[in-house]
N, C-alpha and C positions, 0 to 999 in steps of 0.2 A: 438261532431264532429264539426270541424271548419266551420264557415259560408262561403259559396261561395262568393267571392268578384268579382264584375265586374272590368274591366280595369278602375281603378279610375282616373279621370282627375285631378291629384293633383295640377298641375300648375293653372288650372282654379279655383279650390276650394280655393287655397291660395290667389289668386287675389280677389275672391269674398269676403273672410273674411276681407281683408284689406279695400275693397271698402265699405262694409257694416259698418264697425267700423268707418271709416273716413267720411262716408256720401258724398263722392265725388270721382270721377275717378281721378281728378287732384291730390288730396291729397294722394290717394292710390298710384299713380304713383311716387310721391316724396318719400313716405315711402319705396316702393319696388325698387326704383332707375331704373325705366323704363319710357318709354314715356306714355303720356295719351292715345295715340292711341293703344299702346300695351295692356293697361288695358281694354280699350273698346273692343278690338278684343278678348281677353281672356274671357270676360264676355259673349260676343255674342256667342262664340263657346260653352261655358258651357251651356247657355240657350238652344242652339240648341241641344246639347247632351241630356239634361234632358227633353226637350220638353215643358218647362214652362218658363215664364218670372220670373226673380228674382228681378228686379227693374222696377219701373215706373219713367221715367225721367221727373222731374218737374222743374219749374223755381227756386224753393227754394232749389234744390238739388235732391239727390236720395231718392225715397220712396220705401222701400222694399215691395214686394208682400207677401201674406200669405205664399207662398212657400219659399220665401227668409227668412222670420222671423222664419220659422220652421227649416231651414237648419243652420242658423248662430250659435245658441248655441251649436249644435252638433259639428260643426267644431272648434269653439273656445275652447271647452273642450278638444277635441282631440289634437289640436295643442299644448295647454298648457301641456297636459300629455306627449306628445312626447318631448317637450322642457325640462321638468323636468327629464325625463329618459335619454336624451342625456347629460344633465348636470352631472348626476351621472356617466355615462359611461366615460365622458371625464375628470372626476376628480373634478368637482364642487359639491362635495358631500353635500347633506342635505342643500343646499342653495336654498331658494325659494324667488323669487322676488314678492313683493307686491306693487302695484301702487295705491296710495290713492290721491284723490282730496280733498282739504280742503278749506273751506271758510277762507279768510285771517285773519279775526279778531280772530277766534278760533285757527288758526294755531299759530299766534304770541303770543297771550295771554295765551293759555292753553297747546296746544300740544307740541310746540317746546321745552319749558323748561323741559318737561317730557320725551323727546325722548332718552336721554342718558340712562335712567333707562330701557326703553323698549329694546334698543339695547343690553344692558348688559344682560338682562334676556332672550332675544331671538336672539342669535347670528346667528341662521340658517335662519333668515328672512332678506332679503335685502329690506328694506323699502324705497320706493321712493315716495316723496311727491311733488305735484304741488298745488299751491294756486290759488284761483279764487274769483270772487266777488259774489258767490252764484249761478252763472249760469254755470252749468256743465252737460255734457252728458257722462255718464260713458262709454258706449260702444264705441261711436264715438271717444272718447279721449283715448281709450286704457287703461282705469282704471279698477281696480277690485272693488273698493268701493269709496264712497265719504261721507265726513262729511259736512252737510249743515244746514242752518237755515230755519225754516219754521213752518207751522202749522201741518205738519205730513202727508200730502197727496201727494204722488208722484206715479203716475200711472206706473205700470210695475216694481216697486221697493219694496223690503222689507225694513223695517226701524226699528231702535231701538233708542229710546230717550236716549241721554247721559246726557244732562243738561238742566234744565229750564233756561230761559234767561230773567229775569224781567228787564224791562226798567225803567229808571228814568232820569230826566233832570240833566245834568252835565255841568258845566261852569267854567270859571276862577274865582279865589277868588274875584277879584275886581268887577266882574259882580254880584256875589252872594250877595255882600253887599247890593244891591238894591232890592233883591228878598226876601221880608218878607212874602209874601203870593202868592199863585199860580196866582192870577189875575195880578200880576206885570209882568208876562211873556208876556203879550199882548204888551208891549212896547219894547220887545227885538227881535233880529233876531233869529228866530227859525230854526235851521238847520234840514233838513229833509232827510230821506232815500226815496228810490223809493217805499216803502210800505206806501201808503198814509193814512192808517187808524191808524197809531201809535200815532201821537199827539192827534187826536180826542179821541181815547180811553183812553189816559192818562188823559186828561182834564175831561172826564166823570168820571173816577175813583177818581179824585180830587174833583169832585162835582162843577166845574165851567164851564161856556161856553168856547168853544174853539174859540180863536180869528182867524181872517183871516190868513191863512198860505201862506206866500209869500217868505219865505226864500229859499236859494238855495237847490237843491236836489243833493244827493250824492249816489253812489253805494258802498261806503266803510265807515264802522263805524270808521276805523282808521283815515281816512281823516277828518271826522267830529270831532273826539276827538282832533286832532291836532289844528284845526281851533278854536274850543271852548277854548282850553287851551291858545291860543294866544289872547283871548278876542273877537273873531269874531262872537260870538253868543252862543246860548244855544243848546246843542245837546241832543237828547233823545237816550240813549245808554244802552246796556246790562251792568249793573254796575259791575257784577262779572268778566267781561273781561277787566276791566280797574282799577283794584285794585292798580296797580303800579302807575298810574296817581293820584289816590286819596291819596295814601300813601305818595307820595312826595309833595302833595299840589298843583300840577299843575291843577287838576280838583277838584271841590267841588260839593257835592250833596246837593242843598239847601232845598229840600223837601223830606220827607220820603215816600211819595206816590210812588208806583211802579205799573206797569201793565205788565202782561205777554201775549204776542201775538204770541209767537212762542218758539221753543226749538231748541237746537243743536242736530242733530240726525245722526247716521251712517246709510247709505243706500247702497244697493247692488241689482243687477238685480234679480228679483224673479225667473227667469227661469235658473239661472246659479248655478250648484252644487258648494258649497263653497269648496275652497281649504283648506288644513291644516293651511296655513298662515292666511287666512281670518278668520278662526275659532279662532286662537290664538290671532289675533289683536282685534277681537270683544270681546273676553273674557278679555283681558288686559284693553281695554277701559272701559268696564263695571265696572271692579274693581277700576280703577283709578278715574272714574267720581263719583262713589259711595263714595269713600274715600273723595273726595273734598266736596261733598254735606254734608257728616257727619261732617267734620271739620268745614265747614261754619256754620252749624246749631249750633254747640257747641260754 
């Protein structure tokens, strides 16, 4: 027997879903093409209708209440299911949009060269990629999944390791000529990421004291690689992501010592039922990354 349904406040629920995902009434208003006041009014009416608060307004943005966090995944799943059904009805048969956020280094060095193969094998998936500097919020940015770099602990997210990312110093060939032992790095400009433990851990692995770290700090491995290739310093980089630079001689690895402080991983919300496209993309990534690891080891 069909479940009795109340008079669902669909406009308010749609506005709530956008506000939750965007983390802001202003950004939700831009997405929905209405005024910020209209968004605020719809949320107030919905909260009054439900008899509970859905957000706490804070200086840093909207903070969902327990009731808001419980409501959001149900709405997101329902709206996505409706969109897929409407696509089929209107002739967009078997096309499922999949939105992925990817840390830029992994996107440029590994994922983008393999996308033609993915699209050839999965023509029913409309894959949309946005790049980031490893700071990404899946729900607020309207993403389905994200590939990021880290130690593997992301609250509220499921994750699957794709590739280990051993780090090693890379530099221009003319700089490498003066690096006969790790101690020589103390007189070079050491380019740093925002993860402050990387150089100290590499020096510990090399068995020498870490010199004072005063070089510039970057939030992009690609930027560090370019500066290092121009002779501007020595960068500690995930070697496997820069094989094109080392193959053409722009960057040289002066020491064999490597240290692993993180991995590239696929992440997705723990409380979101996976769509068929998410399952297919995860399966494809697993196979592709395993193939890379096997070929590298050989």
